N, C-alpha and C positions, 0 to 999 in steps of 0.2 A: 351507255351500258344498260341493257334490259334489267329491270328489277325482277328478282325472284318472286314467284307467286306465293311461295312459302319458304320459311327459313327457321330451322330448329336444330337442336343438338341431340345426339344420341351418345351417351357417355361423354367423351371428350371431342367427338367428331361433329363438325358443323355440316349440316345438310341443307342444300338449296335446291328447290324445284322450280323449273322454268316451263313456260307454256309449250316450247318446241325445241328441237335440237338446234336449229339455227340461232335462236335466242341464247341458248346455253353456250354455244360456240363463241358468239360475240361477247358474251359476258366473261367467259373464261379468258379470252384474249385481252379484254379490258383489265381484268384483275392482274394478269401477268404484266401488262404495260404499266399499271400503277405501281406494282411492287418493284419492278426494275427501275423505274424512275426514282423511287424513294431510295433504293439501295445505292444507285449511282451518285446520289447526293453525298454519300458518306464513304464510298469506296471507289477505287479506280476501275475495278472490274466486278462483274457479277457472274455467277456460275449457275447454269440451268441444266437439269437432267431432262431429256426428252423421252417420251414414250412413242410407240408406233401402234399400228392397228387401225381398224376402221373407225373406232370411237374418236380418234384424234383428227380425222381428215378435215372436217369443217372448221374445227378449231385452228388447225395449222394454216389453213387458207386465210382465216380471219386475222391470225397473228401476223402473217407475212404481209398483209395489206396495210398494217398500221405504220404510220410515219414517225411517230414520236418516241421511238426507242433508238438509242445509240448502240446499234448492234456491233459497232467496232470495239465496244468495251465488254462484250458478252462472250464468255467461254462456255462451250456446249459439250455435254456428254450425252450418252444414251444408256438405256437400262439393260439391253440384252442383244444377243445376236446368235444366229445359228452357227454351229461348227461345220466347216467343210464346204461352204459355198462362197463364191467370190463376191467382191463388192459391187460387181456389175450384174449379178444375178437379180432378176426383177423382184424376187421375194426376200432379198437381203435387206436387213434393216438399215444398213449403210446406204444402200441405193435409195430406199424410201426417204431417209432423212436428208440425203444430199440433194435430192430433187425438190423436196418440199420445204426445207429449211436453209441448208447451206447456200444453195444457188440463189434463191430469191432474196435473202437478207444479208449474206456475207458477214457472218459473225467474226469476231477477232480470231477465234480458233474453235474448230470442232474436233474433239478427240473421239475417234472411232475405235470400237472393239474390232480387232482384226480376226474375223471369223475363219479365215482360211490359213491360219498359221500352222506350222508343223509341230510346234511345242505349245499346246493349249494351256498347260499349267503355268508356263512362263508368261503367257499373255494375261492370265488372271493376275499374276503378280505385278506385271507392268501397269495394267489398268488400275489396279488397286492403289498403286503409288501415285498415279496421276490424280485420282479422285481425292485422295487424302492430303494433297498438297495445298488445298484451299477449302474454305467453307462451301457447302452446297446451299445456295440461296433459295432455289426453287426446284421442285420436282413435279413433273407431269406424270400422271398414271392413268391406266385403264384397268379394267377387271376382266379376267378371262372366264370362260364358261364353267370352270370348276373352282372359281374364286381365286385364281392365281394372280399374283402381282409380278410383273416382268415374267421370268420363267421359274418363279418359286411356286412349283406345283405342290399340292397337298402331300405328295410322296417325298418331297425334298425340302419343304419349307421349314425353317428353324428360326423362331422368334429371338433366339439368343445365339445366332450363328457367329462364330468367331471370325469368319472370313468376310471380306468385303466384296469379292467377285469369285464366283465358282463355276465349275463345269457341271452340268446336270443332265441326266437322262430324261427325255421328254416322255410323258405317259400317253396312252392311247386316246384319252379325251382331247389332249392338246393336238395330237396328230389329226384327229377328225375335224377339230375346229379350224385348223389351217386349210384343210381341203374345202370345208363348207364355205369359208370366206373367200375362196378362189385364189389363195396364195400358191397352192400346189395342185397339180392335176389329179393326184391320187395319193393314198397313204404311203405307198412305197417310196415316193419321191420326197417325202418330208424328212429332213435330217433327224437323226435319232438323238443327237446331243446338242446342247446350246450353252452359251455363256449367259450368266445372269448376275446382276447386282443382288446381294442378299437382302433379306428383310431389314436387318439393323442398318445396313448402309443406306437403304432408301429412307429410313426413318430419321436419319441424322439431318435431313434437309430442313431448313428453317421454315419453309412453307411448302405444303403439298397440295396440289390441285388434282383431284381424281375425277375424270369424266366418264359417265356411264349412261349414255342415252339409248333410247329404243326399247320397244316392247320385249325384245329378246333378252334384255337384262332384268326384267321385272322379278322373276323368281330369285335371281342372284341377289338383288337389292333387298328383297324381303329377308333372305337368310342373313345377309350382311348386317342389317339393322336390328333384326329381331332374334337372331340365333345366338349361339355361344361364341365367345372370342376363343378361337382355337386354330392351331396349325393345320387342322384338316380343312379349314376354310381360310386360307392365308390373308385375304383382304380384310378379314375381321380385325386385324391388328390396327387398322385405321381408327377404330373406336377408342384406342388408347392414345391417339395423337392429337393434342390440342391445336397443333399447327396445320391440321389437315382440313380441307374442304371437299365434300363430295357433291358434285353437280349432276343433277338428274333432270330429265324432262318428264312430262306428265305420263308418258307411256312407261318409262322404266320405274316410275314411282307408283304405278297403278295398284300394286298389291300390298303396299305397306299401310299400316293402321293410321299413320299420321296423315296420309293422303285423303 
């Protein structure tokens, strides 16, 4: 595991800066490996919440290449999914995770949000019950361009949300981000609604690992670490989470004063 070039805290959040994105990805995979090995010494199964998006790609490749995790004892969930697209749509998060996690590692079970159901509110309830049936041992996160976690946009994020999973309307910033990252050809093709785990549901995880590499994240990271803790910047809630680690590379950390 690569050693972080800098390691410090902002409020309750642990921040680690690595020399490059590949080093960050390898270290994140090693952290997950060590945590799962420890958990499985004391429990029959462990539960992991997976994120999607470009920030996770190198990490997921590194994780899938590790040999010392008993994936047959790992139960997997994910953070969010679009409403109205099938599991075989190339921009479906089910497709993303099936190809990058389920097929390579064959976990004990991967519980997916069924994004193409006819009764989305019933799907929220079904997935909420599955999530709360056991502890969430590990949660992976990325940070969106407007500071969102999963699909908790500034317009819908609620730090005291009574729900576990909810249906939300996606804002224009998110639509543009999906197009910019190549997930959809144009704004018109981006789904207007999505399922998301809520902020409180994410924060019940016993360990949170948030990955935010690349110079495109630099302004976001500065705001996250030096701005106010507010629902208008949902990722700022991480500063209240002592179980959370934020992993940066030198590019994403380039604007913060600690750098």
